[in-house]
C-alpha positions as CSV (number, residue, x, y, z in Angstrom):
1,K,-13.6,-7.3,-20.7
2,V,-14.9,-7.9,-17.2
3,V,-16.2,-5.0,-15.2
4,L,-16.4,-4.9,-11.4
5,R,-18.6,-2.3,-9.7
6,S,-19.5,-1.4,-6.2
7,D,-21.8,1.3,-4.8
8,T,-19.5,1.6,-1.7
9,M,-17.3,4.7,-1.8
10,F,-14.5,3.3,0.4
11,S,-13.6,7.0,1.3
12,E,-12.3,6.4,4.8
13,L,-10.9,3.1,6.1
14,Q,-9.3,1.9,9.3
15,I,-6.3,-0.4,9.6
16,N,-7.4,-4.1,10.2
17,E,-11.0,-3.2,9.5
18,K,-13.1,-5.7,7.7
19,I,-14.9,-4.1,4.8
20,S,-18.1,-5.7,3.5
21,F,-19.7,-4.5,0.3
22,F,-21.9,-5.3,-2.6
23,L,-20.1,-6.3,-5.8
24,E,-21.4,-6.5,-9.4
25,I,-19.4,-8.5,-11.9
26,E,-20.2,-8.0,-15.5
27,N,-18.7,-10.4,-18.2
28,Q,-18.6,-8.3,-21.4
29,Y,-16.7,-11.1,-23.3
30,N,-18.6,-13.2,-25.8
31,F,-17.5,-16.4,-23.9
32,K,-18.1,-17.7,-20.4
33,L,-15.5,-17.5,-17.7
34,K,-14.9,-20.5,-15.4
35,R,-14.0,-20.0,-11.7
36,D,-11.9,-23.2,-11.5
37,H,-10.4,-23.2,-15.0
38,N,-7.3,-25.5,-14.9
39,E,-4.9,-22.9,-16.2
40,L,-6.6,-19.6,-15.4
41,P,-8.8,-19.9,-12.3
42,L,-10.5,-16.6,-11.4
43,Q,-9.9,-14.6,-8.2
44,V,-11.1,-11.2,-7.1
45,K,-8.3,-9.0,-5.6
46,F,-8.1,-5.5,-4.1
47,T,-5.1,-3.2,-4.5
48,L,-4.0,-0.2,-2.5
49,A,-1.7,2.1,-4.5
50,E,0.1,5.4,-4.3
51,G,-0.1,6.7,-7.9
52,K,1.2,3.8,-10.0
53,R,3.1,2.2,-7.1
54,I,1.3,-0.8,-5.7
55,I,1.5,-0.8,-1.9
56,H,-0.6,-3.9,-1.2
57,E,-2.6,-6.5,-3.1
58,G,-4.9,-8.9,-1.2
59,N,-7.8,-11.3,-1.8
60,V,-11.4,-10.3,-1.8
61,D,-13.6,-12.9,0.0
62,V,-16.4,-13.6,-2.5
63,D,-18.3,-16.7,-3.5
64,L,-17.8,-16.7,-7.2
65,P,-20.2,-19.0,-9.2
66,D,-18.7,-21.9,-11.2
67,V,-19.4,-20.1,-14.5
68,L,-19.9,-16.5,-15.4
69,E,-21.9,-16.6,-18.6
70,A,-21.0,-14.4,-21.6
71,G,-22.8,-11.0,-21.5
72,K,-24.3,-11.5,-18.0
73,S,-23.9,-9.7,-14.7
74,I,-24.1,-11.1,-11.2
75,Q,-24.3,-9.4,-7.8
76,L,-22.5,-10.8,-4.9
77,N,-21.6,-9.9,-1.3
78,A,-17.9,-9.5,-0.8
79,S,-15.4,-8.4,1.9
80,F,-11.7,-7.9,2.6
81,K,-9.6,-6.9,5.5
82,I,-7.6,-3.7,5.4
83,P,-3.9,-4.6,5.9
84,D,-1.6,-3.2,8.6
85,I,0.1,-0.6,6.5
86,E,1.0,3.1,7.0
87,A,-1.9,5.5,7.3
88,G,-2.2,7.8,4.3
89,H,-4.1,8.5,1.1
90,Y,-4.3,5.6,-1.4
91,I,-6.2,4.6,-4.5
92,L,-8.2,1.4,-4.0
93,R,-8.9,-0.7,-7.0
94,L,-10.8,-4.0,-7.4
95,S,-9.4,-6.5,-10.0
96,L,-10.0,-9.9,-11.5
97,K,-7.0,-12.1,-11.5
98,S,-6.8,-15.1,-13.8
99,G,-4.2,-17.8,-13.1
100,V,-0.6,-16.6,-13.4
101,L,-1.6,-13.5,-15.4
102,P,-1.2,-10.2,-13.5
103,S,-4.4,-8.6,-12.1
104,G,-6.3,-6.4,-14.4
105,F,-7.8,-3.3,-13.0
106,N,-11.5,-3.8,-13.7
107,S,-13.1,-1.2,-11.4
108,Q,-13.1,2.5,-11.0
109,N,-10.5,4.0,-8.8
110,F,-11.7,4.7,-5.2
111,H,-9.7,7.5,-3.5
112,T,-9.5,6.6,0.1
113,E,-7.9,7.7,3.3
114,L,-6.5,5.0,5.5
115,K,-6.5,6.1,9.2
116,I,-4.9,4.6,12.2
């Protein structure tokens, strides 16, 4: 599996705020992953959810390398913009999306409060 980690807590966020953070991506598979694979290109996503209900999924701006080698970790700067959604308490997750497959939740859950 692929694990996404961040030392940012994301505990309190503002609508339309740009969040910059440090992201570690660990490829625990025994094969390399290619960013621009013809059928399954990789993208990093963020999801805001209430329980199991997804409220918003968006792109994380991150400069992925062409290849993520098997068994290796990389550290990258990343960012995303908080969408204009209703203020409240949400679970924020980081995920890796591959082609047309649904996003897999590859990070811990960050419990966050979205304020106006």
